[in-house]
Steps between C-alpha positions, in 0.01 A plus 500: 500500500554147630847349510498187283875434477474205740270326250742521207715194592187288542367617165830417327511159666142425404563607139816288479324200654208536260738516205692193613180304554375601154824383338486174694137445398581562133794257515293232672207536263736503201666181625165331548382609155822381335488165682139446397560608140809283458351193662179540302637582155861387465455167674195409291608641164875440494540222758733734695575420863283655769632810676496566874399835648855581611627452144227727364582765759872479423427536128276799566768669712759434230277658234435804720873539573586468131238759404633738764859452379406562138308814592779628722764435235304691236449791742870509585609465137271784397645729768177508696636365823317591820594843637703360790719304253582786263835677510469873502 
């Protein structure tokens, strides 16, 4: 049987890097989509000011953070905290 323990750190690093790149890609694509949608619809229909990409990305991050906080608060209020946070 071959010893593969030396490959485990590389595998973990590769998996973490892939996950981070996927999250970054989703955030970038979401920011681009939001910028395009806002500048196409809101500016034309409601005479709203144009949005820059950095504002769209900040809004997207705020929405993600708010969704995470709401989900975490419901989990904690329901007593379904993660195992490492439970007492007993």
